[in-house]
N, C-alpha and C positions, 0 to 999 in steps of 0.2 A: 409451185411456189413455196409451199411449206417445207419441201425437201431441201430447198436452198436456204432455209432459215427465216423466211418472211413470216410474219404473224398476221392473222386475220382479226380485225376488230369486230365489234358487235354488229356492224352493218355489213359484214362480209367483205370489207375492203382490205387488201393486203398492204402492209407497211413494214418498215424496218423494225427489228427488235430493239429494245432499249440499249443494248450493248453495241448496236450497229454492226454486229458480226454476222455476215451472211456467207454461205458456202459458195463454191464455184464448181461443184460437181454433184451428181446424183449418187448417193451411196449405193453400192452394188446390190444390197439387199432390197432396195426399193425399185430396181429395174424390173418391170414385168417380164414374164416369160411367155413365149409363144406356146399355146396349148398343143400344137401339133408336133413340134420338134424340140421344144425347150430352149430355143435360142432367145437371146435378148430382144425385146421389142423396143424400138426406138421411135419417138415421136417424129412425124414427118408431115409437113403441110401439103405435100403433093397427093393427089388422088389418082393420078395417072401419069403417063410420060409426056403430057402436053405442057408441063411447066416451062418457063421461059428459057430452057436450055437449048437455044439455037446456036448457030455458029458464032454469033456475036457474044453471047453469054460465055461460051467456052473460051473465046479469045480474051475477054476481059477478066474472067476468073483466073486464067493462067498468068496474065500480067499482074494481077493483084497478088497471087501467090509468089511470083518472082520478086515483087516489091517487098513483101513481108520477109522472105528469106534473105534478101540483100541487106535489109536494114534491121534485122532482128536483134542485133547486139549494139546498134548505134543509138544516138539520141533521137527519140521518136516521140511525137505528140499524137496520141490517139484521141481524136476529137469527135465526140458524140453529140450531135445536135438533134434533140427532139425524139430520141429513141425511147419508147416506153417498154412496158413489160409484155406487149403482145407477141413480139418475135425477138426475144433477147438473145437467142442462140446465133443470130446472124451477125449482130454488131456488138452488143453489150458484153456478153460472156467472153467472146474471143478477145476483145480489147482488154478486159480485166486480166485474162490469162497471159496475154502478151506483155502487159505491164508488170505482172507478177514475176515473169521470167527474165525481165530486163531492168536492172536497177537504174538505167539511164533513161527509161521511158517515163512519160507523163500521161496520165489518163485525165481528160477534161470532159465534163458532161454539162450541158446546158439543157434543162428539161423542166417543164412545168409540173410540179408535184412528184417527179420521179428522178430527182438528181441525187444519186447516192452511189456508194462504192463499198466493196468489202473492206473490212478493217485491215486486212493483209496488205492492201495497196493504198491506204489512206494517206500516208506521207508522200505518195507519188501522185496524188489526185487533186483535182480542182472540180468541185461540184457546185454548180450554180442553179438554184431552184428559181425558175422564172420563165416568163413568156419570151420566146426567142425574138419576136418583133420588138417588144418593149425593151428588152435588154440591148438589142442592137441599136435602137433609137438612143438609149441612154449613153451608149458608147460611141455615138455618131458613126455607126457603120452602115446604116441604111442609106440608099441613094436619095 
């Protein structure tokens, strides 16, 4: 989190810096090296090959990739609902990167206490800090 520019308060809680400028990559000098062969060590939530990569996962992953490639330069809304900082590399960081590389893209985030974006895409972003259920109620979107 600190490598991305987040700051920790006196209670140990990470937040945005005053200038709201956060990075979207880990500086190469901060990437740990494998003690055996010196290769880069990358964080991975998997502990073995039993992660949900079954046939259905691969099919959906391929369809998602095809969608991203097909519309990478078109008008796209990257809508993030309730994604926190637990696993940002799955949704948050890719959405930020795709918004940064496409001036016709919009990044929208609705999240309780974690609605933010990098300064680099602020003009292309809508960040709403709030509870999803309450926000949908206020917008008359709940059934």
